[in-house]
Residue frames relative to the residue before (quaternion, step in Angstrom):
aa qw qx qy qz dx dy dz
M 1.0000 0.0000 0.0000 0.0000 0.00 0.00 0.00
K 0.2800 -0.7594 0.5685 0.1471 3.53 -0.89 0.98
I 0.1575 -0.7642 0.6189 0.0902 3.57 -0.88 0.94
R 0.2803 -0.7643 0.5607 0.1515 3.54 -0.68 1.10
Q 0.1242 -0.7734 0.6189 0.0581 3.55 -0.92 0.95
G 0.6791 0.4290 -0.3509 0.4812 3.56 -0.98 0.79
F 0.7456 -0.3900 0.2877 0.4574 3.54 -1.20 -0.46
V 0.1613 -0.7484 0.6375 0.0863 3.52 -1.10 0.77
S 0.1189 0.8256 -0.5398 0.1136 3.57 -0.57 1.07
N 0.0944 -0.7115 0.6840 0.1304 3.49 -1.42 0.23
S 0.7830 -0.3724 0.2041 0.4545 3.58 -1.17 -0.26
S 0.7951 0.3249 -0.1775 0.4803 3.61 1.12 -0.35
T 0.7998 0.1977 -0.1346 0.5506 3.65 1.11 -0.28
T 0.0740 -0.7617 0.6408 0.0611 3.50 -1.31 0.46
S 0.2702 -0.7275 0.6076 0.1691 3.53 -1.04 0.84
F 0.0207 -0.8014 0.5976 -0.0134 3.55 -1.07 0.75
C 0.1674 -0.7524 0.6300 0.0952 3.53 -1.32 0.39
I 0.0955 0.7745 -0.6196 0.0846 3.56 -0.87 1.02
Y 0.3231 -0.6630 0.6226 0.2616 3.53 -1.33 0.27
G 0.4314 0.6942 -0.4631 0.3427 3.56 -0.23 1.25
V 0.5645 -0.5809 0.4715 0.3486 3.53 -1.18 -0.70
V 0.3394 -0.6595 0.6213 0.2525 3.49 -1.41 0.29
T 0.0193 0.8081 -0.5866 0.0513 3.56 -0.82 0.96
N 0.4389 -0.6577 0.5257 0.3137 3.53 -1.23 0.38
V 0.7059 -0.4839 0.3155 0.4099 3.53 -1.28 0.32
E 0.6587 0.5247 -0.3181 0.4354 3.59 0.91 -0.88
D 0.6696 0.4847 -0.3066 0.4718 3.63 0.87 -0.88
L 0.6437 0.5128 -0.3237 0.4668 3.57 1.01 -0.77
F 0.6088 0.5503 -0.3372 0.4613 3.57 1.03 -0.80
Y 0.7051 0.4477 -0.2696 0.4793 3.59 0.85 -0.98
G 0.5598 0.5773 -0.3833 0.4543 3.57 1.20 -0.46
F 0.6811 0.4692 -0.2809 0.4869 3.55 0.98 -0.86
V 0.5814 0.5457 -0.3713 0.4759 3.59 1.14 -0.59
N 0.6242 0.5334 -0.3305 0.4653 3.59 1.02 -0.78
L 0.6543 0.5006 -0.3074 0.4762 3.60 0.97 -0.84
L 0.6208 0.5298 -0.3350 0.4709 3.56 1.11 -0.70
K 0.6650 0.5116 -0.2974 0.4557 3.62 0.93 -0.89
T 0.7248 0.4206 -0.2453 0.4875 3.59 1.04 -0.73
G 0.5473 -0.6683 0.3685 0.3435 3.58 1.27 0.13
V 0.4212 0.7097 -0.4715 0.3107 3.60 1.22 0.22
I 0.7578 0.1061 -0.0805 0.6388 3.55 1.15 -0.70
T 0.4575 -0.7071 0.4823 0.2409 3.54 -1.22 0.48
Q 0.6713 -0.4565 0.3940 0.4309 3.54 -1.35 0.23
N 0.6443 0.5322 -0.3211 0.4455 3.57 0.99 -0.82
D 0.6046 0.5486 -0.3443 0.4636 3.58 1.06 -0.80
M 0.6774 0.4982 -0.2850 0.4601 3.57 0.87 -1.00
E 0.6748 0.4989 -0.3016 0.4525 3.60 0.89 -0.91
N 0.6318 0.5260 -0.3383 0.4579 3.59 1.08 -0.64
I 0.6996 0.4579 -0.2653 0.4801 3.57 1.04 -0.74
F 0.7792 0.2449 -0.1146 0.5655 3.56 0.86 -1.01
E 0.1592 -0.8391 0.5147 0.0753 3.56 0.39 1.24
G 0.8244 0.2510 -0.2037 0.4646 3.52 -1.02 0.90
I 0.6456 0.4780 -0.3363 0.4916 3.61 1.22 -0.07
T 0.0851 -0.8153 0.5717 0.0333 3.57 -0.76 0.99
D 0.6992 0.4072 -0.2656 0.5242 3.60 1.16 -0.48
F 0.0970 -0.8463 0.5231 0.0259 3.57 0.01 1.28
E 0.5088 0.6254 -0.4371 0.3985 3.60 1.24 0.16
K 0.7558 0.3308 -0.1635 0.5410 3.56 1.18 -0.52
Y 0.4107 -0.7025 0.5224 0.2549 3.56 -0.76 1.01
D 0.0892 -0.7827 0.6157 0.0178 3.52 -0.98 0.89
N 0.5641 -0.6182 0.4193 0.3520 3.59 -0.93 0.77
D 0.5555 0.6046 -0.3899 0.4169 3.58 1.20 -0.44
A 0.5472 0.6124 -0.3998 0.4070 3.59 1.19 -0.37
N 0.5337 0.6218 -0.4060 0.4046 3.58 1.22 -0.25
N 0.6131 0.5932 -0.3417 0.3943 3.56 1.22 -0.32
F 0.5593 0.5859 -0.4344 0.3940 3.61 1.11 0.14
S 0.3625 -0.7723 0.5048 0.1315 3.53 -1.14 0.77
A 0.6983 -0.4419 0.3466 0.4438 3.54 -1.32 0.10
S 0.6453 0.5079 -0.3403 0.4580 3.61 0.98 -0.70
S 0.6185 0.5274 -0.3419 0.4716 3.62 1.10 -0.65
V 0.6415 0.5096 -0.3161 0.4784 3.55 0.99 -0.85
E 0.6616 0.4996 -0.3114 0.4645 3.60 0.90 -0.86
E 0.6039 0.5545 -0.3565 0.4480 3.58 1.06 -0.71
L 0.6859 0.4504 -0.2878 0.4937 3.61 0.92 -0.84
L 0.6372 0.5298 -0.3356 0.4480 3.61 0.99 -0.78
S 0.5993 0.5843 -0.3601 0.4119 3.60 1.08 -0.67
K 0.6191 0.5514 -0.3400 0.4440 3.58 1.17 -0.52
L 0.6444 0.5186 -0.3185 0.4630 3.58 1.28 -0.26
D 0.3034 -0.7702 0.5039 0.2467 3.59 1.29 -0.17
C 0.4187 0.7495 -0.4046 0.3150 3.55 0.87 1.02
D 0.4086 -0.7283 0.4664 0.2919 3.66 1.19 0.02
F 0.4018 0.7140 -0.4828 0.3093 3.61 1.10 0.59
M 0.1458 -0.7368 0.6464 0.1344 3.51 -1.28 0.43
A 0.2450 -0.7551 0.5914 0.1415 3.56 -1.26 0.43
V 0.0582 -0.7648 0.6412 0.0245 3.54 -1.04 0.85
Y 0.2586 -0.7612 0.5794 0.1338 3.53 -0.83 1.05
H 0.0148 0.7942 -0.6062 0.0401 3.55 -1.02 0.86
S 0.0877 -0.7768 0.6223 0.0397 3.55 -0.88 0.95
Y 0.0939 0.7964 -0.5855 0.1185 3.53 -0.71 1.13
N 0.8370 -0.0415 -0.0242 0.5451 3.57 -0.74 1.08
D 0.6803 -0.5153 0.2661 0.4482 3.58 0.90 1.02
T 0.5652 0.5359 -0.4166 0.4689 3.59 1.15 0.58
D 0.2151 -0.7796 0.5783 0.1069 3.55 -0.71 1.10
Q 0.0056 0.8007 -0.5965 0.0545 3.54 -0.82 1.06
F 0.1733 -0.7228 0.6503 0.1570 3.48 -1.34 0.43
F 0.2181 -0.7005 0.6631 0.1482 3.50 -1.11 0.82
I 0.0661 0.7917 -0.6060 0.0390 3.60 -0.67 0.98
G 0.3567 0.7284 -0.5289 0.2499 3.51 -0.99 0.87
R 0.6005 -0.5533 0.4438 0.3693 3.52 -1.35 -0.14
P 0.3092 -0.7259 0.5771 0.2110 3.57 -0.84 0.91
P 0.6429 -0.5452 0.3614 0.3986 3.61 -1.12 0.54
Q 0.5960 0.5921 -0.3620 0.4038 3.60 1.11 -0.60
S 0.6500 0.5294 -0.3338 0.4311 3.61 1.15 -0.37
L 0.4189 0.6991 -0.4709 0.3377 3.60 1.30 0.02
K 0.3360 -0.7551 0.5313 0.1859 3.60 -0.73 1.07
D 0.6510 -0.5447 0.3661 0.3815 3.58 -1.18 0.55
D 0.7652 0.3541 -0.1879 0.5038 3.57 1.01 -0.80
E 0.5631 0.6085 -0.3646 0.4238 3.59 1.29 0.28
T 0.3376 -0.7275 0.5570 0.2157 3.58 -0.93 0.86
G 0.6733 -0.4810 0.3708 0.4217 3.55 -1.29 0.25
K 0.6346 0.5328 -0.3186 0.4602 3.54 1.05 -0.82
Q 0.6647 0.4915 -0.3061 0.4721 3.59 0.92 -0.87
F 0.5899 0.5699 -0.3452 0.4562 3.59 1.09 -0.79
K 0.7124 0.4516 -0.2567 0.4719 3.58 0.82 -1.01
E 0.6314 0.5377 -0.3330 0.4487 3.59 0.98 -0.78
K 0.6501 0.5100 -0.3139 0.4677 3.57 0.98 -0.85
A 0.6442 0.5115 -0.3227 0.4682 3.61 0.97 -0.80
N 0.6698 0.4919 -0.3035 0.4662 3.60 0.89 -0.92
K 0.6369 0.5257 -0.3276 0.4591 3.61 0.98 -0.80
T 0.6577 0.5026 -0.3121 0.4662 3.60 0.94 -0.84
V 0.6445 0.5131 -0.3271 0.4629 3.60 0.94 -0.82
R 0.6400 0.5064 -0.3234 0.4790 3.63 0.97 -0.80
R 0.6460 0.5349 -0.3128 0.4458 3.55 1.01 -0.84
I 0.6804 0.4819 -0.2905 0.4694 3.58 0.97 -0.85
F 0.8112 0.3227 -0.1361 0.4682 3.56 0.67 -1.13
N 0.3323 -0.7760 0.4763 0.2461 3.60 1.30 -0.13
K 0.6995 0.3184 -0.2823 0.5741 3.54 1.10 0.77
S 0.5438 -0.6366 0.4430 0.3204 3.52 -1.19 0.43
L 0.0304 0.7507 -0.6568 0.0648 3.53 -0.59 1.21
K 0.3899 -0.7381 0.4993 0.2322 3.56 -0.86 0.87
C 0.3292 -0.7232 0.5766 0.1899 3.53 -0.78 1.07
E 0.0033 0.7720 -0.6356 -0.0005 3.51 -1.24 0.54
W 0.5841 -0.5423 0.4501 0.4027 3.53 -1.27 0.24
I 0.0730 -0.7935 0.6042 -0.0009 3.56 -0.79 1.06
E 0.0091 -0.7581 0.6518 -0.0187 3.53 -0.86 1.01
D 0.1659 0.7828 -0.5819 0.1451 3.55 -0.80 0.98
T 0.3149 -0.6978 0.6045 0.2203 3.49 -1.40 0.05
V 0.1422 -0.7812 0.6036 0.0717 3.55 -0.93 0.92
E 0.2734 -0.7646 0.5671 0.1381 3.52 -1.13 0.71
S 0.5191 0.6099 -0.4342 0.4123 3.52 0.42 1.19
W 0.4451 -0.6890 0.5028 0.2728 3.55 -0.76 1.01
Y 0.6146 0.5592 -0.3475 0.4345 3.59 1.06 -0.74
S 0.6774 0.4809 -0.2960 0.4714 3.57 0.93 -0.87
I 0.5992 0.5557 -0.3525 0.4559 3.56 1.08 -0.72
N 0.6557 0.5083 -0.3158 0.4604 3.57 0.90 -0.90
N 0.6484 0.5145 -0.3269 0.4561 3.60 0.96 -0.78
I 0.6526 0.5061 -0.3202 0.4642 3.57 0.94 -0.83
W 0.6762 0.4809 -0.3024 0.4691 3.61 0.85 -0.90
K 0.6050 0.5504 -0.3523 0.4549 3.59 1.05 -0.75
F 0.6495 0.5174 -0.3167 0.4584 3.58 0.98 -0.85
I 0.6481 0.5233 -0.3113 0.4574 3.55 0.96 -0.93
I 0.6727 0.4942 -0.3029 0.4599 3.59 0.83 -0.94
N 0.6834 0.4818 -0.2886 0.4663 3.59 0.94 -0.88
S 0.6409 0.5324 -0.3247 0.4476 3.58 1.18 -0.46
L 0.5859 0.6138 -0.3699 0.3784 3.60 1.18 -0.43
């Protein structure tokens, strides 16, 4: 029996595994506002991601227009090996953000891997959210492309 390890995909779904959190769009938006206030990202970074929004102190429904690739672009500024997967289910928009197992460094222990993920989540959301292993399947060609892009960039 062959056991497939890694991502399993076809034209409409992809399974993924990360050590991270599930968040809604509004909390993620305010997480990025927190990063803006602490100087980790710039006003220009935010304006490039959230087109047409200039008042980042107030959540706007237009913030729903940002994508997993936009989230990953901002996460890349944190040097954290995180990936983002967008998922919409029953009219609920969610982002899965975290570290995939492929980002484990050769000289890094499992404990260090988890500590780095938890530290990054605290840094983004300015509160303690507990990371956990998340395995799910998304039904979106766009999400599949983001996952494969991450894998290729990790090689």
